[in-house]
C-alpha positions as CSV (number, residue, x, y, z in Angstrom):
1,M,37.0,-296.7,79.3
2,A,38.5,-293.8,77.3
3,D,41.0,-291.5,79.0
4,I,40.3,-287.9,78.0
5,Q,42.6,-285.2,79.3
6,D,42.2,-281.4,78.8
7,V,45.3,-279.6,80.1
8,I,46.7,-276.1,79.7
9,I,50.5,-275.9,79.6
10,P,52.9,-273.0,79.0
11,Y,53.6,-272.7,75.2
12,E,55.5,-269.4,74.6
13,L,57.0,-266.6,76.6
14,L,57.0,-263.3,74.7
15,V,59.3,-260.5,75.8
16,R,59.1,-257.1,74.1
17,F,62.0,-254.7,74.0
18,G,62.0,-250.9,73.5
19,P,64.1,-248.8,71.2
20,D,66.8,-248.7,73.9
21,A,67.0,-252.5,74.0
22,A,65.4,-252.6,77.5
23,P,62.5,-255.0,78.1
24,T,59.2,-253.2,78.1
25,G,56.8,-256.0,78.8
26,A,56.3,-259.8,78.8
27,H,53.3,-262.0,77.9
28,V,52.8,-265.7,77.9
29,Q,50.7,-267.9,75.6
30,Y,49.4,-271.2,76.9
31,L,48.6,-274.3,74.9
32,R,45.3,-276.1,75.5
33,R,45.8,-279.7,74.7
34,V,43.1,-282.3,74.5
35,T,44.1,-285.9,74.4
36,L,42.2,-289.1,74.0
37,D,44.0,-292.2,75.3
38,G,47.3,-290.4,74.9
39,E,46.7,-289.2,71.4
40,I,46.5,-285.5,70.8
41,I,43.1,-284.6,69.5
42,K,43.4,-280.8,69.6
43,D,46.1,-278.2,70.3
44,D,44.8,-274.7,70.7
45,V,47.2,-271.8,71.3
46,Q,45.5,-269.4,73.7
47,P,45.7,-265.5,73.3
48,P,48.7,-263.8,74.9
49,Q,48.2,-262.5,78.5
50,P,50.5,-260.6,80.8
51,V,53.1,-262.7,82.6
52,D,52.8,-263.2,86.3
53,L,56.5,-264.1,86.7
54,A,56.0,-265.2,90.3
55,G,53.4,-267.8,89.3
56,F,54.8,-268.8,85.8
57,P,56.4,-272.2,85.7
58,T,59.9,-271.3,84.4
59,G,62.0,-274.1,85.8
60,A,62.4,-275.7,82.4
61,I,63.4,-272.5,80.5
62,M,65.1,-270.3,83.1
63,T,66.5,-270.4,86.6
64,D,65.0,-268.6,89.5
65,T,67.8,-266.1,89.2
66,T,66.9,-265.4,85.6
67,R,63.2,-265.1,86.5
68,D,64.1,-262.7,89.3
69,A,66.3,-260.7,87.0
70,L,63.4,-260.5,84.4
71,A,61.0,-259.4,87.2
72,K,63.6,-256.8,88.3
73,V,64.0,-255.5,84.7
74,T,60.2,-255.2,84.4
75,S,60.1,-253.2,87.6
76,Q,63.0,-251.1,86.5
77,A,61.3,-250.4,83.2
78,A,58.4,-248.9,85.1
79,Q,60.8,-246.9,87.3
80,I,62.5,-245.6,84.1
81,A,59.2,-244.5,82.7
82,T,58.4,-242.6,85.9
83,L,61.9,-241.0,86.1
84,S,61.6,-240.1,82.4
85,G,58.4,-238.2,83.1
86,Q,60.0,-236.5,86.1
87,L,63.0,-235.6,83.9
88,D,60.7,-234.1,81.3
89,I,59.2,-231.9,84.0
90,V,62.6,-230.8,85.4
91,T,63.8,-230.1,81.8
92,A,60.8,-227.9,81.2
93,E,61.5,-226.1,84.5
94,L,65.1,-225.7,83.6
95,T,64.2,-224.3,80.1
96,K,61.9,-221.7,81.8
97,A,64.6,-220.8,84.3
98,N,67.1,-220.3,81.5
99,A,64.6,-218.1,79.7
100,D,64.1,-216.1,82.9
101,L,67.8,-215.8,83.3
102,A,68.2,-214.6,79.7
103,A,65.5,-211.9,80.3
104,V,67.2,-210.8,83.6
105,T,70.6,-210.7,81.8
106,A,69.1,-208.6,79.1
107,D,67.6,-206.2,81.7
108,V,71.0,-206.0,83.4
109,T,72.8,-205.2,80.1
110,Q,70.2,-202.5,79.4
111,L,70.7,-201.0,82.8
112,R,74.5,-201.1,82.5
113,T,74.2,-199.3,79.1
114,E,71.9,-196.6,80.7
115,L,74.3,-196.2,83.6
116,T,77.3,-195.8,81.3
117,D,75.4,-193.2,79.2
118,A,74.4,-191.4,82.4
119,Q,78.0,-191.4,83.6
120,Q,79.3,-190.1,80.3
121,A,76.7,-187.3,80.4
122,A,77.7,-186.5,84.0
123,I,81.4,-186.2,82.8
124,V,80.4,-183.9,80.0
125,N,78.2,-181.8,82.4
126,D,81.1,-181.7,84.9
127,S,83.5,-180.5,82.3
128,A,81.0,-177.8,81.1
129,L,80.3,-176.7,84.7
130,K,84.1,-176.5,85.5
131,G,84.6,-174.4,82.4
132,Q,81.8,-172.1,83.5
133,L,83.3,-171.9,87.0
134,Y,86.7,-171.0,85.6
135,A,85.2,-168.3,83.4
136,A,83.2,-166.9,86.4
137,R,86.4,-166.9,88.5
138,D,88.2,-165.0,85.7
139,Q,85.3,-162.5,85.6
140,L,85.4,-162.1,89.3
141,G,89.1,-161.6,89.3
142,A,88.7,-158.9,86.6
143,A,85.8,-157.3,88.5
144,N,88.0,-157.2,91.7
145,A,90.8,-155.6,89.8
146,T,88.4,-153.0,88.4
147,I,87.1,-152.3,91.9
148,Q,90.7,-152.0,93.2
149,Q,91.5,-149.5,90.5
150,L,88.4,-147.5,91.3
151,E,89.2,-147.5,95.0
152,N,92.7,-146.3,94.3
153,T,91.4,-143.6,92.0
154,I,89.0,-142.5,94.7
155,K,91.7,-142.4,97.3
156,Q,93.9,-140.4,95.0
157,M,91.1,-137.9,94.3
158,Q,90.4,-137.5,98.0
159,A,94.1,-137.0,98.8
160,A,94.6,-134.4,96.1
161,P,94.1,-130.7,97.1
162,A,91.0,-129.2,95.9
163,P,91.5,-126.8,93.0
164,S,91.0,-123.1,94.0
165,A,88.3,-121.1,92.6
166,G,89.6,-118.2,91.0
């Protein structure tokens, strides 16, 4: 009686790496081998499929520690992708915050300029008003002196004897 066997055995483990040299995925290819009375009749390499590291017989090519490390790397690659997406979002928010800060800073600079201009105008107005006040004081002093002279003249006229009619 002929002994025909049809078995599927691991053939190849493919690990892909990204631009940063970190593993990004792993696939396995199996070999379908058909034998007749111990002679290989057919070897057929199957299409690659995602690796289930927990169920993949790796004893001959890697230790449990290596398999666990590869599983951890695969998990961390997914975490990196998630964190990278979150970093992109935070970076966009930071860019917007920086733009908002630049706008507020420009507003503050404009307001400082306007305040400085208003202060300088107030100083000029203050000087002009002080000049007008000093001039008004001088005029008042001159008016008071004139009034004093007129009062003295009136007193003198009242104290002088009236001229006789003749």
